[in-house]
N, C-alpha and C positions, 0 to 999 in steps of 0.2 A: 504494500500500500504506500502510495506517495501522497503526501500532503504538502500543499504550498500555501504559506501564510504571508500576508502583506501587513507588516506591523510598522509601517512608515507611511508618510504622506507625500513625499516629494515626487516619487516616480509612480505613475499610474500603471497598474498591472491588471489587465483585463482577463476575463474567463478564457478566451481563445488562447492567449499566451500561456496561462496556467495549464490548460488541457494539452497543448502542444509540448510544453516542457515536461509534463508528467509522462507523456508517451515516450519522449526521448530518454528520460532518466530510467524509465522501466526497461528500455532496450539496453542501457548501460548495465543495469543490475542483471538482466538476463544473460548478457554476454560475459560480464566480469565476475559475477557471483552466482554461477549456475546452481549451487547447492542452497542458495537463498539464505545465507547466514544473516543478512539484513532483511528483516520482515517488514519494517516500516522505515520510510525515509521522510524526514521533515525538512523542507526548504523554507527558511524564514528570512524574508527581506526586512531589514531593520535600518534605522538611521545611524549616523556616525556616533552619536552619543551612546547608543545601546551597544554597538560593536566595540567601541572603546572600553566600555564597562566590562564586557565579556573578555576582551583581550587582557585587560588589567587583572581581572579576577583569576582567570585560568592560565594565562600565559605570561603574566608579569610584565607586560608591555603597555604603558600608559599612552596609547595612541590609537586612532582608528586604523583599521586595516580593511582589506577587500573581502576576505572570506575566512571563516573559522569553522572547522568541522569537529564533530565529536562522534566517536563510535561507542555507543552505549550497549554493546552486546548485540541484540537483535534489532536495535533501533539506531538509526543514524540521524544526526542533526547537523544541518549546514546553515550557518548564519551568514548572510550576505549583506554588505552595506550597499544599498541602492544609491546612496550619495556618491560613494567612491566609484561605483560602476558608471554612473552618469558622467562624472568628471573624466574618468579614464576613456570612456567611449568617445567623448568629445575630442580628447587629445589624439586618439588613434584614428579618428575619422570614420567611425562606424556607429551603429545605433546602440543606445543604452540596452535595448532588448538583447542584442547579440552579446554584449558584455555580461549581462545577468546570466545568460545561458552558459557562457564560458565559465563563470564563477561556480555555477551549479554543478557543472560537469567536474570541474577541478575539485570541489569539495567532496563530491560523491566518490571520486577516485581515491582521495585521501582516506575516506571511511573504509574503502575496500582494501587499504593497505599500501597504496602507491604513495611514493614520496619523491622529493626532488632535492634532497640534501647532497647526494653524490651526483656527479655529472652523468654517469651512466643511468642512474635511476631517473634523473630529470629528463633524459632523452626518451626513455620509455614512457614516462608519464605524459610528456608533451605530445608524443606520437598518438597516444590514446585520446588525449583531448582533441587533437586535430581530426582524428577519425570520427569522433562523435559530433564535432562542430560541423563537419561536412554534411552530416545527416540533417542538420537543422535547416 
């Protein structure tokens, strides 16, 4: 089950976007987690203040960030700053929607055990992100 929550006001997120993102993330889970260790995935769009609070409390960094993921056993939670996505999308020259999708895929891959600390791991994770972004 995939749940998408919009807990911020800056970026409008409509039903069509939520449905399309749910289908894409379902595909990510089917392909990357065939045993379905993640039974529920929550994608939560938040503002900078909320993601900064989460970042400070759980990761010890007192600043906003783009995405934070938590693997809670059979539940995954991905917190995404819609404000950071909007800003970065403008810098990169693409839509905020695309950047939100990119962060959702990135966070979901983290929940499934992918990381980018080492260069070779980063290459694998980036390739997977691109694979799913192409499906968007």
